[in-house]
Biopython code that builds the backbone (N, CA, C, O; Angstrom):
import numpy as np
from Bio.PDB.StructureBuilder import StructureBuilder

atoms = [
    (1, "MET", "N", (17.384, -6.421, -11.193)),
    (1, "MET", "CA", (16.597, -7.373, -11.263)),
    (1, "MET", "C", (16.365, -7.883, -10.061)),
    (1, "MET", "O", (17.304, -8.060, -9.284)),
    (2, "THR", "N", (14.860, -8.250, -9.669)),
    (2, "THR", "CA", (14.737, -8.489, -8.201)),
    (2, "THR", "C", (14.450, -10.048, -7.980)),
    (2, "THR", "O", (13.590, -10.513, -8.728)),
    (3, "SER", "N", (14.999, -10.859, -7.132)),
    (3, "SER", "CA", (14.797, -11.819, -6.715)),
    (3, "SER", "C", (13.478, -12.041, -5.989)),
    (3, "SER", "O", (12.974, -11.127, -5.337)),
    (4, "PRO", "N", (12.954, -13.148, -6.083)),
    (4, "PRO", "CA", (11.680, -13.672, -5.141)),
    (4, "PRO", "C", (11.741, -13.487, -3.728)),
    (4, "PRO", "O", (10.718, -13.405, -3.049)),
    (5, "GLU", "N", (13.082, -13.406, -3.173)),
    (5, "GLU", "CA", (13.408, -13.630, -1.783)),
    (5, "GLU", "C", (13.153, -12.011, -1.435)),
    (5, "GLU", "O", (12.489, -11.648, -0.464)),
    (6, "ASP", "N", (13.694, -11.237, -2.245)),
    (6, "ASP", "CA", (13.466, -9.830, -2.126)),
    (6, "ASP", "C", (12.190, -9.208, -2.133)),
    (6, "ASP", "O", (12.279, -8.033, -1.776)),
    (7, "SER", "N", (10.956, -9.593, -2.429)),
    (7, "SER", "CA", (10.121, -9.241, -3.149)),
    (7, "SER", "C", (8.521, -9.680, -2.110)),
    (7, "SER", "O", (8.687, -10.664, -1.389)),
    (8, "TYR", "N", (7.786, -9.337, -2.071)),
    (8, "TYR", "CA", (6.567, -9.890, -0.963)),
    (8, "TYR", "C", (5.394, -9.210, -1.735)),
    (8, "TYR", "O", (5.448, -8.173, -2.395)),
    (9, "ARG", "N", (4.299, -10.040, -1.501)),
    (9, "ARG", "CA", (2.848, -8.944, -1.847)),
    (9, "ARG", "C", (2.046, -8.781, -0.657)),
    (9, "ARG", "O", (2.108, -9.674, 0.187)),
    (10, "ILE", "N", (1.188, -7.627, -0.425)),
    (10, "ILE", "CA", (0.886, -7.164, 0.664)),
    (10, "ILE", "C", (-0.517, -6.602, 0.165)),
    (10, "ILE", "O", (-0.765, -5.770, -0.707)),
    (11, "CYS", "N", (-1.527, -7.482, 1.179)),
    (11, "CYS", "CA", (-2.789, -7.148, 0.921)),
    (11, "CYS", "C", (-3.451, -5.725, 1.987)),
    (11, "CYS", "O", (-3.336, -5.686, 3.212)),
    (12, "VAL", "N", (-4.059, -4.774, 1.214)),
    (12, "VAL", "CA", (-4.409, -3.876, 1.939)),
    (12, "VAL", "C", (-5.720, -3.409, 1.823)),
    (12, "VAL", "O", (-6.206, -3.434, 0.692)),
    (13, "ARG", "N", (-6.548, -2.892, 2.954)),
    (13, "ARG", "CA", (-7.808, -2.199, 2.788)),
    (13, "ARG", "C", (-7.882, -0.897, 2.804)),
    (13, "ARG", "O", (-7.595, -0.392, 3.889)),
    (14, "VAL", "N", (-8.226, -0.057, 1.808)),
    (14, "VAL", "CA", (-8.051, 1.135, 1.796)),
    (14, "VAL", "C", (-9.263, 2.088, 1.994)),
    (14, "VAL", "O", (-10.343, 1.803, 1.475)),
    (15, "HIS", "N", (-9.083, 3.348, 2.822)),
    (15, "HIS", "CA", (-10.059, 3.841, 3.481)),
    (15, "HIS", "C", (-10.093, 5.533, 2.718)),
    (15, "HIS", "O", (-9.613, 6.356, 3.498)),
    (16, "PRO", "N", (-10.419, 5.962, 1.790)),
    (16, "PRO", "CA", (-10.347, 6.989, 1.003)),
    (16, "PRO", "C", (-11.209, 7.981, 1.704)),
    (16, "PRO", "O", (-12.290, 7.689, 2.216)),
    (17, "ARG", "N", (-10.599, 9.337, 1.699)),
    (17, "ARG", "CA", (-11.456, 10.566, 2.448)),
    (17, "ARG", "C", (-11.279, 10.474, 3.572)),
    (17, "ARG", "O", (-12.008, 11.176, 4.273)),
    (18, "ALA", "N", (-10.287, 9.618, 4.250)),
    (18, "ALA", "CA", (-10.370, 9.739, 5.999)),
    (18, "ALA", "C", (-9.811, 11.111, 6.350)),
    (18, "ALA", "O", (-9.331, 11.917, 5.553)),
    (19, "LYS", "N", (-9.931, 11.233, 7.497)),
    (19, "LYS", "CA", (-9.801, 12.710, 8.604)),
    (19, "LYS", "C", (-8.201, 12.951, 8.061)),
    (19, "LYS", "O", (-7.766, 14.012, 7.615)),
    (20, "GLN", "N", (-7.481, 11.739, 8.212)),
    (20, "GLN", "CA", (-5.998, 11.754, 8.320)),
    (20, "GLN", "C", (-5.405, 10.533, 7.854)),
    (20, "GLN", "O", (-6.004, 9.465, 7.981)),
    (21, "ASN", "N", (-4.138, 10.623, 7.262)),
    (21, "ASN", "CA", (-3.366, 9.540, 6.450)),
    (21, "ASN", "C", (-2.906, 8.902, 7.782)),
    (21, "ASN", "O", (-2.542, 9.365, 8.863)),
    (22, "ASN", "N", (-3.075, 7.589, 7.255)),
    (22, "ASN", "CA", (-2.565, 6.558, 8.427)),
    (22, "ASN", "C", (-2.547, 5.051, 7.755)),
    (22, "ASN", "O", (-3.262, 4.521, 6.905)),
    (23, "VAL", "N", (-1.400, 4.594, 8.521)),
    (23, "VAL", "CA", (-1.233, 2.993, 8.132)),
    (23, "VAL", "C", (-1.532, 2.157, 9.399)),
    (23, "VAL", "O", (-1.385, 2.660, 10.512)),
    (24, "SER", "N", (-1.938, 0.917, 9.239)),
    (24, "SER", "CA", (-2.281, 0.559, 10.837)),
    (24, "SER", "C", (-2.498, -1.223, 10.379)),
    (24, "SER", "O", (-2.340, -1.578, 9.211)),
    (25, "ARG", "N", (-2.793, -1.993, 11.246)),
    (25, "ARG", "CA", (-2.705, -3.193, 11.326)),
    (25, "ARG", "C", (-3.706, -3.701, 12.374)),
    (25, "ARG", "O", (-3.419, -3.528, 13.558)),
    (26, "ASP", "N", (-4.906, -4.341, 12.032)),
    (26, "ASP", "CA", (-5.865, -5.041, 13.023)),
    (26, "ASP", "C", (-5.427, -6.107, 13.478)),
    (26, "ASP", "O", (-4.403, -6.668, 13.090)),
    (27, "GLU", "N", (-6.469, -6.635, 14.697)),
    (27, "GLU", "CA", (-5.677, -7.977, 15.155)),
    (27, "GLU", "C", (-5.691, -9.236, 14.302)),
    (27, "GLU", "O", (-5.033, -10.248, 14.547)),
    (28, "SER", "N", (-6.559, -9.053, 13.217)),
    (28, "SER", "CA", (-6.115, -10.176, 12.230)),
    (28, "SER", "C", (-5.032, -10.078, 11.268)),
    (28, "SER", "O", (-4.882, -10.860, 10.330)),
    (29, "GLY", "N", (-4.233, -9.027, 11.550)),
    (29, "GLY", "CA", (-2.994, -9.111, 10.560)),
    (29, "GLY", "C", (-3.531, -8.175, 9.481)),
    (29, "GLY", "O", (-2.607, -7.816, 8.752)),
    (30, "GLN", "N", (-4.756, -7.637, 9.116)),
    (30, "GLN", "CA", (-5.130, -7.067, 8.118)),
    (30, "GLN", "C", (-4.727, -5.805, 8.031)),
    (30, "GLN", "O", (-5.027, -5.062, 8.965)),
    (31, "VAL", "N", (-3.906, -5.234, 6.821)),
    (31, "VAL", "CA", (-3.399, -3.777, 6.717)),
    (31, "VAL", "C", (-4.222, -2.755, 6.342)),
    (31, "VAL", "O", (-4.680, -2.856, 5.203)),
    (32, "HIS", "N", (-4.557, -1.740, 7.020)),
    (32, "HIS", "CA", (-5.432, -0.752, 6.436)),
    (32, "HIS", "C", (-4.619, 0.644, 6.499)),
    (32, "HIS", "O", (-3.914, 1.141, 7.378)),
    (33, "VAL", "N", (-4.973, 1.037, 5.319)),
    (33, "VAL", "CA", (-4.325, 2.490, 4.977)),
    (33, "VAL", "C", (-5.407, 3.483, 4.785)),
    (33, "VAL", "O", (-6.079, 3.449, 3.754)),
    (34, "ARG", "N", (-5.658, 4.526, 5.878)),
    (34, "ARG", "CA", (-6.292, 5.751, 5.497)),
    (34, "ARG", "C", (-5.969, 7.076, 4.978)),
    (34, "ARG", "O", (-5.190, 7.772, 5.630)),
    (35, "THR", "N", (-6.474, 7.519, 3.876)),
    (35, "THR", "CA", (-5.754, 8.593, 3.197)),
    (35, "THR", "C", (-6.735, 9.664, 3.147)),
    (35, "THR", "O", (-7.917, 9.407, 3.377)),
    (36, "THR", "N", (-6.365, 10.803, 2.878)),
    (36, "THR", "CA", (-7.203, 11.833, 2.813)),
    (36, "THR", "C", (-7.651, 12.119, 1.147)),
    (36, "THR", "O", (-8.522, 12.894, 0.752)),
    (37, "ALA", "N", (-6.987, 11.456, 0.535)),
    (37, "ALA", "CA", (-7.204, 11.641, -0.671)),
    (37, "ALA", "C", (-8.671, 11.098, -1.568)),
    (37, "ALA", "O", (-9.312, 10.115, -1.197)),
    (38, "ALA", "N", (-8.923, 11.651, -2.382)),
    (38, "ALA", "CA", (-10.651, 11.216, -2.659)),
    (38, "ALA", "C", (-10.290, 10.011, -3.777)),
    (38, "ALA", "O", (-9.217, 10.128, -4.369)),
    (39, "PRO", "N", (-11.108, 8.911, -4.073)),
    (39, "PRO", "CA", (-10.999, 8.015, -4.612)),
    (39, "PRO", "C", (-11.136, 8.213, -6.514)),
    (39, "PRO", "O", (-11.746, 7.420, -7.231)),
    (40, "ALA", "N", (-10.522, 9.254, -6.923)),
    (40, "ALA", "CA", (-11.204, 9.934, -8.252)),
    (40, "ALA", "C", (-9.533, 9.841, -9.012)),
    (40, "ALA", "O", (-8.601, 10.241, -8.315)),
    (41, "ASP", "N", (-9.289, 9.417, -10.140)),
    (41, "ASP", "CA", (-8.516, 9.637, -11.130)),
    (41, "ASP", "C", (-7.176, 8.888, -10.405)),
    (41, "ASP", "O", (-5.977, 9.075, -10.615)),
    (42, "GLY", "N", (-7.683, 8.205, -9.713)),
    (42, "GLY", "CA", (-6.205, 7.389, -9.362)),
    (42, "GLY", "C", (-5.606, 8.270, -7.942)),
    (42, "GLY", "O", (-4.503, 7.855, -7.585)),
    (43, "LYS", "N", (-5.994, 9.055, -7.360)),
    (43, "LYS", "CA", (-5.154, 9.742, -6.746)),
    (43, "LYS", "C", (-5.281, 9.057, -5.437)),
    (43, "LYS", "O", (-4.253, 9.135, -4.763)),
    (44, "ALA", "N", (-6.338, 8.358, -4.852)),
    (44, "ALA", "CA", (-6.211, 7.448, -3.842)),
    (44, "ALA", "C", (-5.163, 6.339, -3.794)),
    (44, "ALA", "O", (-4.771, 5.791, -2.764)),
    (45, "ASN", "N", (-4.716, 6.053, -5.163)),
    (45, "ASN", "CA", (-3.762, 4.955, -5.304)),
    (45, "ASN", "C", (-2.765, 5.320, -5.012)),
    (45, "ASN", "O", (-1.989, 4.703, -4.282)),
    (46, "LYS", "N", (-2.502, 6.748, -5.675)),
    (46, "LYS", "CA", (-1.266, 7.201, -5.686)),
    (46, "LYS", "C", (-0.784, 7.762, -4.084)),
    (46, "LYS", "O", (0.398, 7.654, -3.758)),
    (47, "ALA", "N", (-1.742, 8.325, -3.193)),
    (47, "ALA", "CA", (-1.454, 8.366, -2.284)),
    (47, "ALA", "C", (-1.322, 7.009, -1.122)),
    (47, "ALA", "O", (-0.640, 7.063, -0.099)),
    (48, "VAL", "N", (-1.817, 6.294, -1.386)),
    (48, "VAL", "CA", (-1.680, 4.584, -0.802)),
    (48, "VAL", "C", (0.066, 4.315, -1.052)),
    (48, "VAL", "O", (0.806, 3.959, -0.134)),
    (49, "VAL", "N", (0.427, 4.505, -2.149)),
    (49, "VAL", "CA", (1.605, 3.964, -2.815)),
    (49, "VAL", "C", (2.551, 4.998, -1.785)),
    (49, "VAL", "O", (3.314, 4.407, -1.021)),
    (50, "LYS", "N", (2.538, 6.130, -1.744)),
    (50, "LYS", "CA", (3.372, 7.216, -0.853)),
    (50, "LYS", "C", (3.339, 6.780, 0.488)),
    (50, "LYS", "O", (4.395, 6.502, 1.057)),
    (51, "LEU", "N", (2.037, 6.669, 1.171)),
    (51, "LEU", "CA", (1.985, 6.193, 2.591)),
    (51, "LEU", "C", (2.661, 4.617, 2.827)),
    (51, "LEU", "O", (3.389, 4.405, 3.797)),
    (52, "LEU", "N", (2.350, 3.599, 1.877)),
    (52, "LEU", "CA", (2.794, 2.318, 2.151)),
    (52, "LEU", "C", (4.438, 2.572, 2.089)),
    (52, "LEU", "O", (5.060, 2.348, 3.128)),
    (53, "ALA", "N", (5.018, 2.934, 1.161)),
    (53, "ALA", "CA", (6.337, 3.417, 0.908)),
    (53, "ALA", "C", (6.875, 4.074, 2.167)),
    (53, "ALA", "O", (7.844, 3.536, 2.704)),
    (54, "ALA", "N", (6.408, 5.073, 2.651)),
    (54, "ALA", "CA", (7.101, 5.615, 4.021)),
    (54, "ALA", "C", (7.146, 4.820, 5.114)),
    (54, "ALA", "O", (8.048, 4.819, 5.952)),
    (55, "TYR", "N", (5.774, 3.862, 5.104)),
    (55, "TYR", "CA", (5.587, 2.814, 6.218)),
    (55, "TYR", "C", (6.343, 1.785, 6.344)),
    (55, "TYR", "O", (6.518, 1.292, 7.459)),
    (56, "LEU", "N", (6.976, 1.231, 5.139)),
    (56, "LEU", "CA", (7.743, -0.023, 4.907)),
    (56, "LEU", "C", (9.240, 0.571, 4.729)),
    (56, "LEU", "O", (10.174, -0.224, 4.833)),
    (57, "GLY", "N", (9.512, 1.968, 4.459)),
    (57, "GLY", "CA", (10.979, 2.278, 4.203)),
    (57, "GLY", "C", (11.460, 1.978, 3.014)),
    (57, "GLY", "O", (12.675, 1.790, 2.965)),
    (58, "VAL", "N", (10.864, 1.882, 2.065)),
    (58, "VAL", "CA", (11.292, 1.746, 0.949)),
    (58, "VAL", "C", (10.873, 3.196, -0.106)),
    (58, "VAL", "O", (10.225, 4.151, 0.323)),
    (59, "ALA", "N", (11.347, 3.099, -1.386)),
    (59, "ALA", "CA", (10.882, 4.154, -2.384)),
    (59, "ALA", "C", (9.674, 3.717, -2.908)),
    (59, "ALA", "O", (9.441, 2.521, -3.088)),
    (60, "PRO", "N", (8.948, 4.542, -3.145)),
    (60, "PRO", "CA", (7.616, 4.365, -3.930)),
    (60, "PRO", "C", (7.681, 3.808, -5.144)),
    (60, "PRO", "O", (6.726, 3.103, -5.473)),
    (61, "SER", "N", (8.726, 3.971, -6.027)),
    (61, "SER", "CA", (8.832, 2.866, -7.083)),
    (61, "SER", "C", (9.070, 1.880, -6.912)),
    (61, "SER", "O", (9.229, 1.227, -7.943)),
    (62, "ARG", "N", (9.231, 1.208, -5.729)),
    (62, "ARG", "CA", (9.422, -0.024, -5.505)),
    (62, "ARG", "C", (8.055, -1.101, -5.093)),
    (62, "ARG", "O", (8.012, -2.301, -4.821)),
    (63, "ILE", "N", (7.061, -0.088, -5.193)),
    (63, "ILE", "CA", (5.490, -0.579, -4.794)),
    (63, "ILE", "C", (4.532, -0.783, -5.899)),
    (63, "ILE", "O", (4.007, 0.298, -6.166)),
    (64, "THR", "N", (4.118, -1.688, -6.608)),
    (64, "THR", "CA", (3.616, -1.669, -7.494)),
    (64, "THR", "C", (2.105, -2.309, -7.417)),
    (64, "THR", "O", (2.116, -3.476, -7.025)),
    (65, "LEU", "N", (0.917, -1.819, -7.689)),
    (65, "LEU", "CA", (-0.156, -2.208, -7.703)),
    (65, "LEU", "C", (-0.704, -3.484, -8.367)),
    (65, "LEU", "O", (-0.694, -3.501, -9.598)),
    (66, "LEU", "N", (-1.065, -4.292, -7.868)),
    (66, "LEU", "CA", (-1.298, -5.598, -8.689)),
    (66, "LEU", "C", (-2.672, -5.784, -8.844)),
    (66, "LEU", "O", (-3.150, -5.993, -9.959)),
    (67, "ARG", "N", (-3.369, -5.727, -7.811)),
    (67, "ARG", "CA", (-4.926, -5.781, -8.051)),
    (67, "ARG", "C", (-5.988, -5.114, -7.073)),
    (67, "ARG", "O", (-5.895, -5.203, -5.849)),
    (68, "GLY", "N", (-6.889, -4.517, -7.657)),
    (68, "GLY", "CA", (-7.914, -3.716, -6.935)),
    (68, "GLY", "C", (-7.840, -2.105, -7.465)),
    (68, "GLY", "O", (-8.060, -1.136, -6.738)),
    (69, "GLN", "N", (-7.522, -2.056, -8.725)),
    (69, "GLN", "CA", (-7.201, -0.622, -9.136)),
    (69, "GLN", "C", (-8.645, 0.346, -8.885)),
    (69, "GLN", "O", (-8.485, 1.566, -8.840)),
    (70, "LYS", "N", (-9.751, -0.103, -8.758)),
    (70, "LYS", "CA", (-10.954, 0.391, -8.280)),
    (70, "LYS", "C", (-11.693, -0.056, -7.429)),
    (70, "LYS", "O", (-12.905, 0.147, -7.371)),
    (71, "HIS", "N", (-10.978, -0.774, -6.606)),
    (71, "HIS", "CA", (-11.554, -1.333, -5.341)),
    (71, "HIS", "C", (-11.033, -1.116, -4.051)),
    (71, "HIS", "O", (-9.831, -0.859, -3.998)),
    (72, "ARG", "N", (-11.548, -1.153, -3.204)),
    (72, "ARG", "CA", (-10.977, -0.736, -1.379)),
    (72, "ARG", "C", (-9.947, -1.815, -0.981)),
    (72, "ARG", "O", (-8.892, -1.505, -0.428)),
    (73, "ASN", "N", (-10.245, -2.965, -1.247)),
    (73, "ASN", "CA", (-9.304, -4.429, -1.280)),
    (73, "ASN", "C", (-8.263, -4.248, -2.186)),
    (73, "ASN", "O", (-8.623, -4.344, -3.360)),
    (74, "LYS", "N", (-6.884, -3.978, -1.970)),
    (74, "LYS", "CA", (-6.076, -3.945, -3.198)),
    (74, "LYS", "C", (-4.862, -5.104, -2.552)),
    (74, "LYS", "O", (-4.850, -5.619, -1.434)),
    (75, "GLN", "N", (-3.916, -5.279, -3.653)),
    (75, "GLN", "CA", (-2.841, -6.108, -3.475)),
    (75, "GLN", "C", (-1.343, -5.464, -4.340)),
    (75, "GLN", "O", (-1.221, -5.156, -5.526)),
    (76, "PHE", "N", (-0.453, -5.428, -3.348)),
    (76, "PHE", "CA", (0.586, -4.610, -3.978)),
    (76, "PHE", "C", (1.765, -5.824, -3.671)),
    (76, "PHE", "O", (1.836, -6.657, -2.767)),
    (77, "LEU", "N", (2.718, -5.514, -4.927)),
    (77, "LEU", "CA", (4.159, -6.117, -4.651)),
    (77, "LEU", "C", (5.357, -4.942, -4.348)),
    (77, "LEU", "O", (5.688, -3.958, -5.010)),
    (78, "VAL", "N", (5.816, -5.435, -3.169)),
    (78, "VAL", "CA", (7.051, -4.502, -2.874)),
    (78, "VAL", "C", (8.233, -5.363, -3.248)),
    (78, "VAL", "O", (8.370, -6.558, -2.986)),
    (79, "LYS", "N", (9.092, -4.550, -3.922)),
    (79, "LYS", "CA", (10.174, -5.016, -4.669)),
    (79, "LYS", "C", (11.410, -4.485, -3.731)),
    (79, "LYS", "O", (11.236, -3.531, -2.972)),
    (80, "ASP", "N", (12.814, -5.242, -3.844)),
    (80, "ASP", "CA", (13.788, -4.967, -3.364)),
    (80, "ASP", "C", (13.839, -4.447, -1.083)),
    (80, "ASP", "O", (14.538, -3.801, -0.303)),
    (81, "ALA", "N", (12.606, -5.293, -1.075)),
    (81, "ALA", "CA", (12.460, -4.909, 0.348)),
    (81, "ALA", "C", (13.402, -5.667, 1.333)),
    (81, "ALA", "O", (13.745, -6.841, 1.193)),
    (82, "VAL", "N", (13.741, -4.908, 2.263)),
    (82, "VAL", "CA", (14.872, -5.444, 3.147)),
    (82, "VAL", "C", (13.915, -6.357, 4.656)),
    (82, "VAL", "O", (14.397, -7.301, 5.282)),
    (83, "ASN", "N", (12.948, -5.921, 4.838)),
    (83, "ASN", "CA", (12.192, -6.663, 5.768)),
    (83, "ASN", "C", (10.613, -6.190, 5.426)),
    (83, "ASN", "O", (10.231, -5.123, 4.945)),
    (84, "GLY", "N", (9.909, -7.250, 5.805)),
    (84, "GLY", "CA", (8.357, -6.891, 5.618)),
    (84, "GLY", "C", (7.764, -6.490, 6.743)),
    (84, "GLY", "O", (8.353, -6.025, 7.719)),
    (85, "LEU", "N", (6.302, -6.703, 6.606)),
    (85, "LEU", "CA", (5.531, -6.257, 7.716)),
    (85, "LEU", "C", (5.780, -7.112, 9.096)),
    (85, "LEU", "O", (5.168, -6.817, 10.123)),
]
sb = StructureBuilder()
sb.init_structure("model")
sb.init_model(0)
sb.init_chain("A")
sb.init_seg("    ")
for serial, (resi, resn, name, xyz) in enumerate(atoms, 1):
    if name == "N":
        sb.init_residue(resn, " ", resi, " ")
    sb.init_atom(name, np.array(xyz, "f"), 0.0, 1.0, " ", f" {name:<3s}", serial, name[0])
structure = sb.get_structure()
């Protein structure tokens, strides 16, 4: 079971069909995830979860998509995170 202190939400702007996979933050703090995956059949969402997991240093199973299943702006819940962004 996860306590609220160990979890946090992260808002992400997704850029599918990018030239390369990348996770970055802009000047305002917005997280951008660029993925080479196409936004079809949930492929881009799965790729974003893997990229975020590697970036944050957590297992992909600890990241859950809360909002934005079919949109570029998404919100994820990260569980059991030692430190945030």
